[in-house]
C-alpha positions in Angstrom: -155.6 -175.6 178.2 -156.6 -179.1 177.5 -159.9 -179.9 175.8 -162.1 -183.0 176.1 -165.1 -184.1 174.1 -168.5 -183.6 175.7 -171.8 -185.1 174.4 -175.2 -183.3 174.7 -176.9 -186.5 175.7 -180.4 -185.0 175.3 -179.8 -184.5 171.6 -177.6 -187.6 170.8 -179.2 -190.1 168.5 -176.8 -192.9 169.3 -175.8 -193.5 165.7 -172.3 -194.7 166.6 -170.3 -192.4 164.2 -168.4 -191.0 167.1 -167.4 -194.5 168.3 -166.1 -195.3 164.9 -164.1 -192.1 164.7 -162.5 -192.6 168.1 -159.4 -194.6 167.7 -158.8 -194.8 171.4 -162.1 -196.5 172.3 -163.1 -193.6 174.6 -166.7 -193.6 173.5 -169.4 -196.1 174.2 -173.2 -196.3 173.8 -174.0 -198.7 176.6 -177.8 -198.8 176.3 -178.2 -197.6 172.7 -179.6 -194.3 174.0 -176.7 -191.8 173.9 -172.9 -191.7 173.7 -170.8 -191.6 176.8 -167.2 -190.3 176.6 -164.6 -191.7 179.0 -162.7 -188.6 180.0 -159.7 -190.6 181.1 -159.2 -192.1 177.6 -160.1 -188.9 175.6 -157.1 -187.0 174.3 -159.1 -184.1 172.9 -158.3 -184.8 169.2 -161.9 -183.7 168.2 -162.4 -186.5 165.6 -165.7 -187.5 167.2 -167.0 -184.0 167.1 -166.1 -183.7 163.4 -167.8 -187.0 162.5 -171.0 -186.4 164.5 -173.8 -185.9 162.0 -176.1 -184.4 164.7 -173.3 -181.9 165.8 -174.0 -182.8 169.5 -170.3 -183.3 170.5 -168.3 -180.2 171.6 -164.8 -179.8 172.7 -164.7 -178.3 176.2 -161.8 -176.8 178.1 -161.0 -178.8 181.2 -160.3 -176.6 184.2 -158.8 -179.4 186.3 -156.0 -180.3 183.9 
């Protein structure tokens, strides 16, 4: 079972900590409102979830993979 990061966009404060933590550049905050994760780039390491001060990133099992 492969996991990928998922952001609760309603609770994200767009602080950018997850972007800094992601060494693959899979996270962006395009309009300064909330983080968006590129599932194609995410390898499921969980560093973004660990670094998120608001605890709004979870690692979810991907059914399709």
